DRENDO-1510 file (C-alpha; in Angstrom, 1 decimal, always signed):
<recs>
REC; n; res; u; v; w
REC; 1; MET; +0.0; +0.0; +0.0 .
REC; 2; GLU; +1.3; +3.4; -0.9 .
REC; 3; ARG; +1.6; +6.3; +1.5 .
REC; 4; VAL; -0.8; +9.2; +1.3 .
REC; 5; ASP; -0.5; +13.0; +1.6 .
REC; 6; PRO; -0.7; +13.8; +5.3 .
REC; 7; ASP; -3.0; +16.7; +4.6 .
REC; 8; GLU; -5.6; +14.1; +3.4 .
REC; 9; LEU; -5.7; +12.2; +6.7 .
REC; 10; LEU; -8.3; +12.8; +9.4 .
REC; 11; LEU; -7.9; +11.7; +13.0 .
REC; 12; MET; -10.3; +8.9; +13.7 .
REC; 13; GLY; -9.1; +7.9; +17.2 .
REC; 14; TYR; -6.3; +6.7; +19.5 .
REC; 15; VAL; -5.1; +3.1; +20.1 .
REC; 16; ALA; -5.8; +2.4; +23.8 .
REC; 17; ARG; -4.5; -1.1; +24.1 .
REC; 18; ALA; -4.4; -4.7; +22.7 .
REC; 19; HIS; -7.6; -6.8; +22.9 .
REC; 20; GLY; -7.3; -10.5; +23.0 .
REC; 21; VAL; -4.4; -12.6; +21.6 .
REC; 22; ARG; -4.9; -12.4; +17.9 .
REC; 23; GLY; -3.8; -8.8; +17.3 .
REC; 24; ALA; -7.0; -6.9; +17.7 .
REC; 25; PHE; -6.7; -3.5; +19.5 .
REC; 26; LYS; -9.1; -1.0; +21.2 .
REC; 27; VAL; -9.5; +2.5; +19.7 .
REC; 28; VAL; -11.0; +5.4; +21.5 .
REC; 29; PRO; -12.8; +7.2; +18.7 .
REC; 30; GLU; -12.4; +10.9; +18.0 .
REC; 31; THR; -15.3; +10.9; +15.5 .
REC; 32; ASP; -18.9; +11.7; +16.3 .
REC; 33; ASP; -19.8; +8.6; +14.3 .
REC; 34; PRO; -17.6; +5.6; +15.1 .
REC; 35; THR; -19.5; +3.5; +12.5 .
REC; 36; ARG; -17.5; +5.3; +9.8 .
REC; 37; PHE; -14.8; +2.7; +10.5 .
REC; 38; GLU; -17.0; +0.1; +8.8 .
REC; 39; THR; -16.7; +1.9; +5.5 .
REC; 40; LEU; -12.9; +1.8; +5.4 .
REC; 41; GLU; -10.7; -0.8; +3.8 .
REC; 42; THR; -7.5; +1.0; +4.9 .
REC; 43; ILE; -6.6; +3.0; +8.0 .
REC; 44; TYR; -3.4; +4.8; +8.8 .
REC; 45; VAL; -1.6; +4.3; +12.1 .
REC; 46; GLY; +1.2; +6.5; +13.5 .
REC; 47; ARG; +2.2; +9.2; +15.9 .
REC; 48; SER; +1.3; +11.9; +13.3 .
REC; 49; PRO; -0.2; +12.1; +9.8 .
REC; 50; GLU; +3.4; +12.4; +8.4 .
REC; 51; THR; +4.5; +9.1; +10.0 .
REC; 52; ALA; +1.3; +7.1; +9.7 .
REC; 53; ARG; +1.6; +3.9; +7.7 .
REC; 54; PRO; -1.3; +2.2; +5.9 .
REC; 55; VAL; -2.8; -1.0; +7.2 .
REC; 56; ARG; -5.6; -3.1; +5.8 .
REC; 57; LEU; -8.7; -3.2; +8.0 .
REC; 58; GLU; -10.2; -6.7; +8.4 .
REC; 59; ARG; -12.8; -6.4; +11.1 .
REC; 60; VAL; -14.6; -3.7; +13.1 .
REC; 61; GLN; -16.5; -4.4; +16.3 .
REC; 62; TYR; -17.8; -2.2; +19.1 .
REC; 63; GLN; -17.6; -2.4; +22.9 .
REC; 64; PRO; -19.9; -0.1; +24.9 .
REC; 65; THR; -18.4; +1.3; +28.1 .
REC; 66; ARG; -19.4; +3.7; +30.7 .
REC; 67; ARG; -17.4; +6.4; +29.0 .
REC; 68; GLY; -18.8; +5.7; +25.5 .
REC; 69; LEU; -18.3; +3.4; +22.6 .
REC; 70; ILE; -14.8; +1.8; +22.1 .
REC; 71; VAL; -14.0; +0.5; +18.6 .
REC; 72; LEU; -12.2; -2.9; +18.3 .
REC; 73; LEU; -10.1; -3.2; +15.1 .
REC; 74; GLN; -8.4; -6.1; +13.5 .
REC; 75; VAL; -5.9; -5.3; +10.8 .
REC; 76; ALA; -4.0; -7.7; +8.4 .
REC; 77; GLU; -0.5; -6.6; +9.5 .
REC; 78; VAL; -1.0; -7.2; +13.2 .
REC; 79; THR; -1.5; -10.8; +14.2 .
REC; 80; ASP; -0.6; -11.2; +17.9 .
REC; 81; ARG; -1.1; -9.4; +21.2 .
REC; 82; ASP; +2.5; -8.1; +21.4 .
REC; 83; ALA; +2.2; -6.4; +18.0 .
REC; 84; ALA; -1.1; -4.9; +19.0 .
REC; 85; GLN; +0.2; -3.6; +22.3 .
REC; 86; ALA; +3.1; -2.0; +20.4 .
REC; 87; LEU; +0.5; +0.3; +18.8 .
REC; 88; ARG; -0.7; +1.7; +22.1 .
REC; 89; GLY; -0.8; +5.5; +22.1 .
REC; 90; LEU; -0.6; +5.8; +18.3 .
REC; 91; ARG; -3.2; +7.7; +16.4 .
REC; 92; VAL; -5.6; +6.1; +13.8 .
REC; 93; TYR; -6.3; +8.1; +10.7 .
REC; 94; ALA; -8.5; +7.7; +7.6 .
REC; 95; ARG; -8.2; +9.4; +4.2 .
REC; 96; GLN; -11.0; +11.9; +3.9 .
REC; 97; SER; -11.8; +10.7; +0.4 .
REC; 98; ASP; -12.4; +7.2; +1.8 .
REC; 99; LEU; -15.1; +8.4; +4.2 .
REC; 100; PRO; -18.8; +8.6; +3.2 .
REC; 101; PRO; -19.8; +12.1; +2.1 .
REC; 102; LEU; -21.2; +14.4; +4.8 .
REC; 103; ALA; -24.9; +15.3; +5.0 .
REC; 104; GLU; -26.1; +18.8; +4.1 .
REC; 105; GLY; -25.0; +21.2; +6.8 .
REC; 106; GLU; -22.4; +18.8; +8.3 .
REC; 107; PHE; -18.7; +19.6; +8.3 .
REC; 108; PHE; -15.4; +18.4; +9.7 .
REC; 109; LEU; -14.0; +20.4; +12.6 .
REC; 110; HIS; -10.7; +20.9; +10.8 .
REC; 111; ASP; -12.7; +22.8; +8.1 .
REC; 112; LEU; -13.3; +25.5; +10.7 .
REC; 113; ILE; -9.5; +26.2; +11.3 .
REC; 114; GLY; -8.5; +29.3; +9.5 .
REC; 115; LEU; -11.9; +30.9; +9.3 .
REC; 116; ARG; -11.8; +34.7; +9.5 .
REC; 117; VAL; -13.7; +35.9; +12.5 .
REC; 118; GLU; -15.5; +39.2; +12.2 .
REC; 119; THR; -18.3; +41.0; +14.0 .
REC; 120; GLU; -21.7; +41.7; +12.6 .
REC; 121; ALA; -20.4; +45.3; +11.9 .
REC; 122; GLY; -17.7; +43.8; +9.7 .
REC; 123; GLU; -14.8; +44.4; +12.0 .
REC; 124; THR; -12.1; +41.7; +11.8 .
REC; 125; VAL; -11.5; +40.0; +15.2 .
REC; 126; GLY; -9.0; +37.3; +14.2 .
REC; 127; THR; -8.8; +33.7; +12.9 .
REC; 128; VAL; -10.1; +30.4; +14.3 .
REC; 129; ILE; -6.9; +28.6; +15.4 .
REC; 130; GLU; -8.5; +25.7; +17.3 .
REC; 131; VAL; -11.9; +24.2; +18.0 .
REC; 132; LEU; -12.6; +22.7; +21.4 .
REC; 133; GLU; -15.3; +20.1; +21.8 .
REC; 134; MET; -17.1; +20.7; +25.1 .
REC; 135; PRO; -20.1; +18.6; +26.4 .
REC; 136; ALA; -22.6; +21.4; +25.7 .
REC; 137; HIS; -21.2; +23.0; +22.5 .
REC; 138; LEU; -18.1; +23.8; +20.6 .
REC; 139; ILE; -15.7; +26.6; +21.6 .
REC; 140; TYR; -13.9; +28.5; +18.9 .
REC; 141; VAL; -10.4; +29.7; +19.9 .
REC; 142; VAL; -9.7; +32.9; +18.0 .
REC; 143; GLY; -6.1; +34.0; +17.5 .
REC; 144; ARG; -5.8; +37.8; +17.5 .
REC; 145; PRO; -2.6; +39.5; +16.4 .
REC; 146; GLY; -0.9; +41.2; +19.4 .
REC; 147; ARG; -3.7; +40.2; +21.8 .
REC; 148; PRO; -4.6; +37.1; +23.9 .
REC; 149; HIS; -6.7; +34.4; +22.2 .
REC; 150; ALA; -10.4; +34.8; +22.6 .
REC; 151; MET; -12.8; +31.9; +23.3 .
REC; 152; VAL; -16.2; +32.1; +21.6 .
REC; 153; PRO; -18.9; +29.6; +22.5 .
REC; 154; ASP; -20.8; +28.1; +19.5 .
REC; 155; VAL; -24.2; +29.3; +20.7 .
REC; 156; GLU; -26.7; +31.3; +18.7 .
REC; 157; VAL; -26.4; +34.4; +20.9 .
REC; 158; PHE; -22.7; +34.8; +20.0 .
REC; 159; VAL; -22.3; +33.0; +16.6 .
REC; 160; ARG; -24.5; +34.8; +14.0 .
REC; 161; GLU; -23.2; +33.1; +10.8 .
REC; 162; LEU; -20.9; +30.3; +9.9 .
REC; 163; ASP; -20.0; +30.7; +6.2 .
REC; 164; LEU; -17.7; +27.9; +5.2 .
REC; 165; GLU; -17.7; +28.9; +1.5 .
REC; 166; GLY; -16.7; +32.5; +2.4 .
REC; 167; ARG; -14.3; +31.1; +5.0 .
REC; 168; ARG; -15.7; +33.4; +7.8 .
REC; 169; LEU; -17.4; +33.2; +11.2 .
REC; 170; VAL; -19.6; +36.2; +12.1 .
REC; 171; ILE; -20.0; +36.8; +15.8 .
REC; 172; ARG; -22.0; +39.2; +18.0 .
REC; 173; PRO; -19.6; +40.1; +20.8 .
REC; 174; ILE; -21.1; +41.0; +24.2 .
REC; 175; GLU; -19.2; +43.0; +26.7 .
REC; 176; GLY; -16.3; +41.0; +28.1 .
REC; 177; LEU; -16.3; +38.3; +25.4 .
REC; 178; LEU; -13.2; +39.6; +23.6 .
REC; 179; ASP; -11.4; +41.2; +26.7 .
</recs>
């Protein structure tokens, strides 16, 4: 299998530990839909997208836990417990083009990085540099030149428009939001 451009890889989860004696391993998913693993023939495993190597996915199973769903993966290149345990802590990626298309109005979080943030009055605030997933909603971390980062909750009162095509996020700042 050939390597792929690291920019095409999306983080799907982290290898937690080996499962059983035949090379299966547990993955803590980083996707809102772990069933996306079922559509893949190849995943990429490594410390980063640049070092990830392709492996052929043979089996996907799920294990419910108190903390959520764990994905159990079996790949052709890993056939025993020691080899599976050696993957512990590595990241699991998928090529974006291998994933099913998103539904209308859905987007990948990485699509939000780099959005220009501006107020309803058209004043530039900064750029989205990170998106934090919190239990209640997303938080946009906005980098501002020469100023501390601002954190904008993704709630209707603050976020007035998300324009992915125009690469902008329009906010309504209230007093103290950008201080």
